[in-house]
C-alpha positions as CSV (number, residue, x, y, z in Angstrom):
1,M,11.2,7.2,-0.2
2,F,14.1,8.5,2.0
3,L,15.3,5.0,2.7
4,L,15.3,4.2,-1.0
5,A,17.1,7.4,-1.9
6,K,19.7,6.8,0.8
7,T,20.2,3.1,-0.2
8,T,20.2,3.5,-4.0
9,G,21.4,7.0,-4.5
10,W,18.5,7.6,-6.9
11,P,17.2,11.2,-7.1
12,E,13.8,12.0,-5.5
13,Q,12.3,12.9,-8.9
14,F,13.0,9.4,-10.2
15,L,11.6,7.7,-7.1
16,L,8.4,9.9,-7.2
17,W,7.6,10.0,-10.9
18,E,9.4,7.2,-12.8
19,L,9.8,4.2,-10.5
20,P,6.7,1.9,-10.6
21,L,5.0,1.7,-7.2
22,T,5.2,-2.1,-7.1
23,R,8.9,-2.1,-7.7
24,A,9.4,0.7,-5.1
25,L,7.6,-1.4,-2.5
26,Q,9.8,-4.4,-3.3
27,Y,12.9,-2.3,-3.0
28,Q,11.7,-0.8,0.3
29,H,10.9,-4.2,1.7
30,A,14.4,-5.5,0.7
31,A,16.1,-2.4,2.2
32,L,14.2,-2.7,5.5
33,R,15.0,-6.4,5.7
34,S,18.7,-5.7,5.1
35,E,18.5,-3.4,8.2
36,G,16.9,-6.2,10.2
37,V,13.4,-4.7,10.2
38,W,10.4,-7.0,9.7
39,T,7.8,-5.4,7.4
40,V,5.1,-7.9,7.9
41,A,4.2,-9.4,11.3
42,P,4.3,-13.2,11.2
43,S,0.9,-14.8,11.9
44,D,-0.5,-18.3,12.1
45,Q,-2.3,-19.6,9.0
46,P,-5.7,-21.2,9.6
47,P,-5.3,-25.0,9.5
48,I,-8.1,-25.4,6.9
49,T,-6.2,-23.2,4.4
50,T,-2.9,-25.1,4.9
51,T,-4.7,-28.5,4.6
52,H,-6.8,-27.5,1.7
53,L,-3.8,-26.1,-0.3
54,S,-1.6,-29.1,0.6
55,G,-4.1,-31.5,-0.8
56,F,-4.6,-29.4,-3.9
57,F,-0.9,-29.1,-4.8
58,S,-0.2,-32.8,-4.0
59,G,-2.8,-33.8,-6.6
60,E,-5.0,-35.6,-4.1
61,D,-8.8,-35.7,-4.5
62,F,-10.5,-33.7,-1.8
63,D,-14.0,-32.8,-1.0
64,T,-14.7,-29.0,-0.9
65,D,-17.5,-29.6,1.7
66,P,-16.1,-31.3,4.8
67,Q,-19.7,-32.0,6.1
68,A,-20.6,-34.1,3.0
């Protein structure tokens, strides 16, 4: 909240009672990133998820059971 107040100049009352939480979190993320702070640690995606989604979005037919 203090970072948002400092960055935007919005009063504390607005931040606490009027700003939707989802929007506040987006603003906080953007403010932290502008200061060079990572808000989510990068991680490796499981290969099955990447492969599964790649096939889905490319329109290819794929079997949901790899053992079949």
